[in-house]
C-alpha positions in Angstrom: 12.5 39.3 -55.3 10.3 38.3 -52.3 11.1 34.7 -51.4 7.5 34.2 -50.2 6.2 35.0 -53.7 8.8 32.6 -55.3 7.7 29.8 -53.0 4.1 30.4 -53.9 4.8 30.2 -57.6 6.9 27.1 -57.3 4.1 25.4 -55.3 1.4 26.3 -57.9 2.1 23.3 -60.2 1.9 20.9 -57.2 -1.3 22.6 -56.0 -2.8 22.2 -59.5 -1.8 18.6 -59.7 -3.3 17.7 -56.3 -6.4 19.7 -57.0 -6.8 17.8 -60.3 -6.1 14.5 -58.5 -8.7 15.2 -55.9 -11.3 16.2 -58.6 -10.6 13.1 -60.6 -10.9 10.9 -57.5 -14.2 12.5 -56.5 -15.6 12.1 -60.0 -14.7 8.4 -60.0 -16.5 8.1 -56.7 -19.6 10.0 -57.9 -19.8 7.9 -61.1 -19.6 4.7 -59.0 -22.3 5.9 -56.7 -24.5 7.0 -59.7 -24.0 3.6 -61.3 -24.9 1.7 -58.2 -28.0 3.9 -57.6 -29.2 3.6 -61.2 -28.7 -0.2 -61.3 -28.8 -1.7 -57.8 -28.2 -5.2 -59.1 -25.0 -4.1 -60.9 -21.8 -3.8 -58.9 -19.7 -0.7 -59.4 -16.7 -2.8 -60.4 -14.1 -0.6 -59.0 -12.9 -1.4 -55.5 -9.4 0.0 -55.5 -6.9 2.1 -57.4 -4.0 0.1 -56.0 -2.2 -2.1 -58.6 0.9 -4.2 -58.4 2.7 -2.7 -61.4 2.6 0.4 -63.6 1.3 -1.8 -66.5 -1.6 -2.9 -64.4 -2.2 0.7 -63.5 -2.3 1.7 -67.1 -4.8 -1.1 -67.9 -7.0 0.2 -65.1 -6.7 3.7 -66.5 -7.9 2.4 -69.9 -10.8 0.5 -68.2 -11.8 3.6 -66.3 -11.9 5.6 -69.5 -14.0 2.9 -71.2 -16.4 2.8 -68.2 -16.7 6.5 -68.4 -17.9 6.4 -72.0 -20.2 3.5 -71.3 -21.7 5.5 -68.3 -22.2 8.6 -70.5 -23.6 6.8 -73.5 -25.5 3.8 -72.1 -26.7 2.4 -75.5 -24.1 0.0 -76.9 -25.6 0.3 -80.4 -25.1 4.1 -80.4 -21.5 3.7 -79.1 -20.7 1.2 -81.9 -22.4 3.5 -84.5 -20.3 6.5 -83.4 -17.0 4.7 -83.3 -16.2 5.1 -87.1 -16.6 8.9 -86.8 -13.9 9.3 -84.2 -11.7 6.4 -85.0 -10.0 8.3 -87.8 -10.1 11.7 -86.2 -6.7 12.7 -84.8 -8.2 15.3 -82.4 -10.6 12.7 -80.9 -7.7 10.2 -80.5 -5.6 12.8 -78.8 -8.5 13.6 -76.5 -8.9 9.9 -75.6 -5.2 9.7 -74.8 -5.5 12.7 -72.5 -8.4 11.1 -70.6 -6.4 7.8 -70.2 -3.3 9.8 -69.1 -5.3 11.7 -66.5 -6.7 8.5 -65.1 -3.2 7.0 -65.1 -1.8 10.0 -63.3 -4.5 9.5 -60.6 -3.7 5.8 -60.3 0.0 6.4 -60.2 -0.4 8.9 -57.3 -2.6 6.4 -55.4 0.1 3.8 -55.8 2.8 6.3 -54.6 4.2 6.0 -58.0 5.0 2.3 -57.3 7.8 3.2 -55.0 8.2 1.3 -51.7 
């Protein structure tokens, strides 16, 4: 088998990861810009993805996920009214876990996986 082809296939997961990472980072930046433009008096709230520990990184991933929902559905009363419909839906909970995991993956990479 051609070794060039093998190398390309072995690199595909890494390329996919870094493409996903770049896309997520850009989305976070665009959301922050949109929030700041819509509400000039409100600070974006996110100044860095750097955290001291993986636990703090996970907490930040959860916060990013919550902020994403609040940015998408700006009415707190509607968010509260919708909560019971997805709170007992396994597919919705799995989807939420995926979003948090994606944010955590981005934060972990930004922190060089907490290796020094």
